[in-house]
TORPA-4810 file (N, C-alpha, C, O; in nm, 3 decimals):
<nodes>
NODE_1_-0.162_0.687_12.110_-0.123_0.708_11.972_0.027_0.681_11.955_0.070_0.628_11.853_M
NODE_2_0.104_0.719_12.054_0.248_0.700_12.043_0.289_0.553_12.041_0.401_0.521_12.001_E
NODE_3_0.201_0.464_12.083_0.231_0.321_12.082_0.193_0.254_11.950_0.221_0.136_11.930_N
NODE_4_0.131_0.327_11.861_0.089_0.272_11.732_0.209_0.265_11.638_0.285_0.361_11.624_C
NODE_5_0.225_0.151_11.574_0.338_0.134_11.482_0.294_0.107_11.339_0.377_0.099_11.249_T
NODE_6_0.162_0.093_11.317_0.112_0.071_11.182_-0.006_0.165_11.156_-0.067_0.218_11.249_T
NODE_7_-0.035_0.183_11.031_-0.150_0.266_10.992_-0.279_0.208_11.048_-0.366_0.282_11.095_K
NODE_8_-0.292_0.077_11.044_-0.413_0.011_11.095_-0.430_0.038_11.244_-0.542_0.061_11.291_E
NODE_9_-0.320_0.036_11.319_-0.328_0.065_11.462_-0.369_0.210_11.486_-0.448_0.239_11.577_Q
NODE_10_-0.317_0.300_11.405_-0.357_0.441_11.418_-0.506_0.458_11.390_-0.575_0.528_11.464_L
NODE_11_-0.554_0.396_11.285_-0.696_0.408_11.251_-0.781_0.347_11.361_-0.885_0.402_11.396_I
NODE_12_-0.739_0.234_11.415_-0.812_0.174_11.528_-0.811_0.267_11.648_-0.912_0.281_11.717_D
NODE_13_-0.698_0.333_11.672_-0.691_0.430_11.781_-0.797_0.538_11.761_-0.872_0.570_11.853_F
NODE_14_-0.801_0.595_11.642_-0.900_0.700_11.615_-1.042_0.646_11.621_-1.134_0.717_11.662_Y
NODE_15_-1.062_0.524_11.581_-1.195_0.462_11.586_-1.242_0.446_11.731_-1.360_0.466_11.761_R
NODE_16_-1.151_0.412_11.821_-1.187_0.383_11.959_-1.173_0.500_12.055_-1.243_0.504_12.156_N
NODE_17_-1.087_0.594_12.025_-1.055_0.699_12.122_-1.089_0.841_12.078_-1.084_0.933_12.160_E
NODE_18_-1.123_0.861_11.953_-1.139_0.996_11.899_-1.287_1.028_11.886_-1.361_0.956_11.818_Y
NODE_19_-1.331_1.134_11.951_-1.472_1.170_11.950_-1.516_1.213_11.810_-1.443_1.278_11.737_E
NODE_20_-1.638_1.176_11.777_-1.692_1.201_11.644_-1.693_1.349_11.608_-1.679_1.384_11.491_E
NODE_21_-1.710_1.435_11.706_-1.715_1.579_11.678_-1.585_1.631_11.617_-1.583_1.740_11.560_Q
NODE_22_-1.477_1.556_11.630_-1.348_1.598_11.577_-1.314_1.535_11.443_-1.208_1.564_11.387_Y
NODE_23_-1.400_1.451_11.391_-1.370_1.381_11.265_-1.354_1.478_11.149_-1.250_1.479_11.082_H
NODE_24_-1.455_1.559_11.124_-1.447_1.654_11.013_-1.332_1.753_11.031_-1.255_1.775_10.938_R
NODE_25_-1.318_1.813_11.150_-1.205_1.906_11.168_-1.069_1.841_11.143_-0.977_1.907_11.095_P
NODE_26_-1.053_1.713_11.175_-0.926_1.645_11.151_-0.897_1.640_11.001_-0.786_1.668_10.958_F
NODE_27_-0.998_1.604_10.922_-0.976_1.598_10.776_-0.952_1.737_10.719_-0.870_1.755_10.629_L
NODE_28_-1.024_1.837_10.772_-1.000_1.974_10.727_-0.857_2.018_10.761_-0.790_2.081_10.680_E
NODE_29_-0.813_1.983_10.882_-0.677_2.018_10.922_-0.575_1.946_10.835_-0.469_2.002_10.806_L
NODE_30_-0.605_1.824_10.795_-0.511_1.751_10.709_-0.490_1.825_10.577_-0.379_1.827_10.525_S
NODE_31_-0.595_1.887_10.524_-0.580_1.963_10.400_-0.488_2.083_10.419_-0.402_2.110_10.335_L
NODE_32_-0.506_2.155_10.528_-0.424_2.275_10.547_-0.285_2.241_10.598_-0.185_2.294_10.549_T
NODE_33_-0.277_2.152_10.696_-0.146_2.123_10.757_-0.054_2.047_10.662_0.065_2.076_10.655_K
NODE_34_-0.110_1.951_10.589_-0.028_1.873_10.496_-0.020_1.938_10.359_0.076_1.916_10.284_L
NODE_35_-0.119_2.018_10.327_-0.120_2.082_10.196_-0.029_2.201_10.185_0.010_2.239_10.074_G
NODE_36_0.007_2.262_10.298_0.089_2.382_10.297_0.237_2.354_10.319_0.316_2.447_10.336_N
NODE_37_0.276_2.229_10.319_0.416_2.194_10.338_0.494_2.217_10.209_0.435_2.227_10.101_L
NODE_38_0.624_2.226_10.220_0.706_2.244_10.101_0.698_2.119_10.013_0.667_2.010_10.061_S
NODE_39_0.726_2.137_9.888_0.718_2.026_9.793_0.816_1.914_9.825_0.797_1.801_9.780_D
NODE_40_0.918_1.944_9.901_1.018_1.842_9.934_0.980_1.762_10.059_1.047_1.664_10.092_T
NODE_41_0.874_1.801_10.128_0.834_1.731_10.249_0.777_1.593_10.213_0.695_1.582_10.123_S
NODE_42_0.822_1.490_10.284_0.772_1.355_10.254_0.627_1.332_10.296_0.567_1.232_10.256_P
NODE_43_0.571_1.421_10.376_0.432_1.403_10.419_0.334_1.497_10.349_0.215_1.497_10.381_V
NODE_44_0.382_1.576_10.256_0.293_1.666_10.181_0.189_1.586_10.105_0.218_1.479_10.051_K
NODE_45_0.067_1.638_10.103_-0.039_1.572_10.027_-0.010_1.573_9.878_0.045_1.670_9.825_L
NODE_46_-0.048_1.465_9.812_-0.044_1.465_9.667_-0.170_1.534_9.617_-0.265_1.555_9.693_T
NODE_47_-0.172_1.570_9.491_-0.292_1.631_9.434_-0.411_1.537_9.444_-0.523_1.580_9.470_D
NODE_48_-0.388_1.408_9.422_-0.497_1.310_9.432_-0.550_1.300_9.574_-0.671_1.294_9.594_N
NODE_49_-0.461_1.297_9.671_-0.506_1.292_9.811_-0.589_1.415_9.844_-0.695_1.405_9.906_Q
NODE_50_-0.540_1.530_9.804_-0.612_1.655_9.831_-0.753_1.651_9.772_-0.849_1.686_9.839_R
NODE_51_-0.764_1.609_9.648_-0.895_1.603_9.581_-0.986_1.500_9.648_-1.105_1.526_9.667_A
NODE_52_-0.931_1.385_9.683_-1.012_1.279_9.744_-1.060_1.319_9.883_-1.174_1.289_9.920_D
NODE_53_-0.976_1.384_9.961_-1.017_1.429_10.093_-1.121_1.540_10.082_-1.218_1.541_10.157_I
NODE_54_-1.102_1.632_9.988_-1.200_1.737_9.968_-1.335_1.678_9.928_-1.440_1.726_9.972_Q
NODE_55_-1.332_1.575_9.846_-1.456_1.507_9.806_-1.527_1.450_9.929_-1.649_1.459_9.940_E
NODE_56_-1.452_1.391_10.020_-1.512_1.338_10.144_-1.573_1.451_10.226_-1.684_1.437_10.279_K
NODE_57_-1.502_1.562_10.238_-1.553_1.675_10.316_-1.678_1.735_10.253_-1.762_1.792_10.323_L
NODE_58_-1.690_1.724_10.122_-1.805_1.780_10.052_-1.928_1.690_10.056_-2.037_1.731_10.016_D
NODE_59_-1.912_1.568_10.105_-2.026_1.476_10.113_-2.134_1.536_10.202_-2.105_1.589_10.309_E
NODE_60_-2.256_1.526_10.157_-2.369_1.583_10.230_-2.389_1.515_10.365_-2.420_1.581_10.464_E
NODE_61_-2.372_1.385_10.368_-2.393_1.310_10.492_-2.259_1.259_10.546_-2.230_1.140_10.538_N
NODE_62_-2.180_1.351_10.599_-2.050_1.314_10.656_-2.074_1.226_10.778_-2.145_1.264_10.871_F
NODE_63_-2.015_1.109_10.777_-2.038_1.011_10.883_-1.903_0.964_10.938_-1.798_0.996_10.883_S
NODE_64_-1.906_0.887_11.048_-1.780_0.830_11.096_-1.709_0.748_10.989_-1.587_0.754_10.978_P
NODE_65_-1.784_0.674_10.910_-1.719_0.594_10.805_-1.656_0.682_10.698_-1.557_0.643_10.636_E
NODE_66_-1.713_0.799_10.674_-1.651_0.895_10.582_-1.515_0.936_10.636_-1.417_0.943_10.563_T
NODE_67_-1.510_0.962_10.766_-1.384_1.000_10.831_-1.281_0.888_10.818_-1.167_0.913_10.781_F
NODE_68_-1.322_0.765_10.848_-1.226_0.655_10.845_-1.181_0.624_10.703_-1.066_0.584_10.682_F
NODE_69_-1.268_0.641_10.606_-1.223_0.622_10.468_-1.129_0.736_10.427_-1.041_0.716_10.343_S
NODE_70_-1.147_0.854_10.486_-1.053_0.964_10.464_-0.917_0.933_10.524_-0.814_0.964_10.464_G
NODE_71_-0.916_0.873_10.643_-0.788_0.834_10.704_-0.716_0.731_10.618_-0.593_0.732_10.610_L
NODE_72_-0.791_0.645_10.554_-0.730_0.543_10.467_-0.653_0.606_10.351_-0.562_0.544_10.296_E
NODE_73_-0.691_0.727_10.314_-0.624_0.796_10.204_-0.485_0.848_10.243_-0.402_0.878_10.158_L
NODE_74_-0.462_0.858_10.373_-0.337_0.914_10.424_-0.240_0.803_10.462_-0.280_0.691_10.491_L
NODE_75_-0.114_0.836_10.461_-0.012_0.741_10.507_-0.003_0.745_10.659_-0.057_0.835_10.723_S
NODE_76_0.065_0.648_10.714_0.091_0.644_10.858_0.156_0.774_10.903_0.116_0.833_11.004_F
NODE_77_0.257_0.818_10.830_0.331_0.939_10.865_0.242_1.064_10.857_0.252_1.154_10.941_E
NODE_78_0.155_1.068_10.757_0.066_1.183_10.744_-0.035_1.189_10.858_-0.060_1.296_10.912_Q
NODE_79_-0.092_1.076_10.895_-0.187_1.075_11.006_-0.119_1.121_11.134_-0.173_1.202_11.209_I
NODE_80_0.001_1.069_11.157_0.074_1.109_11.276_0.110_1.257_11.275_0.107_1.321_11.380_G
NODE_81_0.145_1.311_11.160_0.182_1.451_11.149_0.062_1.541_11.182_0.077_1.640_11.253_Y
NODE_82_-0.054_1.507_11.130_-0.174_1.588_11.157_-0.216_1.573_11.303_-0.254_1.671_11.368_V
NODE_83_-0.209_1.452_11.355_-0.255_1.426_11.491_-0.159_1.470_11.600_-0.194_1.466_11.717_G
NODE_84_-0.041_1.511_11.564_0.060_1.551_11.662_0.022_1.675_11.732_0.097_1.722_11.818_W
</nodes>
């Protein structure tokens, strides 16, 4: 992960190296870890990101593609912050 320099590389890393059992918990953690930051933090979730990620988590058939589309909602910095 530390060798990734683009969002696409990070998503590919998660696609190839991250076990499916951790997909949902990662998105859940993104809501709490990024959502509880101060308003001045550059990685804080926007209201739209929060709503869109929650919508993904509420999907009845959460799949790997649901996870990857959730990652697409986040910036490179946000993915790295949650995954750290």
